[in-house]
N, C-alpha and C positions, 0 to 999 in steps of 0.2 A: 688867925691860924697861918695864913701866908706870911705874916711877919716873923712869926716864930719859926717856920721852916727856912725862911731866908736867913734869920739870925743863926739858927742851928748849922746852916751850910757854910756860913762865914767863919764860924769859930769851931774849934775841935771839940769833940766830945770830953776831952780832958778838961776843958775850961767850964763846961757845963754838966756837972755830975748828975743831974736829974735825967738828962738826955741819954747818958750812958747807962744808967740803970734802967731806965724804961726801953731800952734797945732803940733808941732813936725815936723820932716822932712818928714814924709809921706804926711802930709796935705799941704806941701809946694809945690807950683806949679812946682818948678825946681828940686824938690828932689824926691827920690823913684821912684819905677816902677809902681805907681798906676795910672798914667796917660798915660802910654805907651799902644799902642794897642798890642793885643796878635798876635803872628805869628803862622802859623802852619795850623792844621787842620780846625780851624773855617774859615779862610779865603777861603779855597778850597771849604767848604760846601756853603758859600755865592755864590761864582762863579758858583757852579753847580746848585743851585736854580734858580739863575737868567736866566739860558740858558733854562730852562723848560718854554714852553710857558704857560702864564696865561690865565685864562678862563676856560671854562667848560670841556675842554679836556686836561688832564694832564697825566704824567708819575708816577706811584707808585714806592715805594722801590725796588720791584721785577723786575721792568721794564716793566711791562704791562701797557697799556694804559687804563685810566679810564675816563668815562664821567659822568658828574653830569646832571642828568635828572629831570625835572619838568614834571611828568606824569599827563595826563589830561584823566582818564578812562571815559567809557561810551560814547565815541564820535561815530558819524556815520561811520568814516573810519580812518584807520591809516594814520598819517601824522606827518612830522616834522613841527611845526608850527613856531618855532623862534629859533635864536641861539643869546643868549645874552652873557654877560660877565660872569654872574653867573651860568646858566644852559641852557641846550637844551630843549626847549618845545616839547613834543611828545604827540599827541592826539592818544589815544588806543581804538580801536573799541571792548572792552571787558568790562564787569562789574568788578567793583573792589571787587569781592567776591572770596574767595577760591583760591586766587593767579592766577586767570584767566588773569587778566590785566598784571601781572608780566611776565608770560609765553608769552603772545601775545607781550609785550615790547620787550622781548629778541628775539622773532622770527622776528619782524619788523626790529629791528636794525641789526640783521644778514643779512637781504635781503638788507638793505640800504648800509651796509658797505662791502657787498660782501664777507662775511666770513661764515664758518660753524656755524649751530645753536649751537653746543657744545662749541664754543669758545666765545660765549657771555653769561656772567653769572651776575646775580644780586649779587652785594657785600654787598649794605647797603639799608635800606628803604623799607623792605618788606611790611610794613603796613603804609607806608606814601607816600605822593605824590613826596617828594623830595627823590631822589635815585641816587645810585651811581652804574654804570654798569662797569664791566671790560671785556676788550676785550683780549682774550688769544692768538689771532692770532699774526703773526709777522708784525704789521703795526706801522707807526709813528703817533704821535698826529697831525701833520700837514695834513697827508693823510685823517684821520678820520674827522677832521674838515672841510675839502675841501668837502667831500662827504655828510656830514651833511648840510653845507650851500648849496650845490647844490640841495639836496632833498627839503629844505626849499623853495628855490626859484621856484621850479616847482609846 
């Protein structure tokens, strides 16, 4: 292949009708490295991403567990209402004003997950119903998901 590339670069495409018709050697399906898959770092990243469980509970870059939450403030009592592939539905018995519902959400999740209150922090969504909560305690995503499902079933 290297010899063909050298040959094509020395002669004009006018002298090589097959090279012009194929759009040069790079466009040719059998030539060049344009069709070859890359090796190295990109493949290892794909493998690492596939080992992380998909769903509302995941691991971020720092290794902390994150939970996608759909908050329902103003409820009568705190409860995990449902666990879907997109988010964990959590009813919060606090009004959605001045951050009261966010604080109550973190307190309730710390109780459900059996970790310290200071190890549950709101990462995103301070003024939205769609939130991301980070767990700073040394727990696995599977443990967190299991506890959330158990709470939703009760």
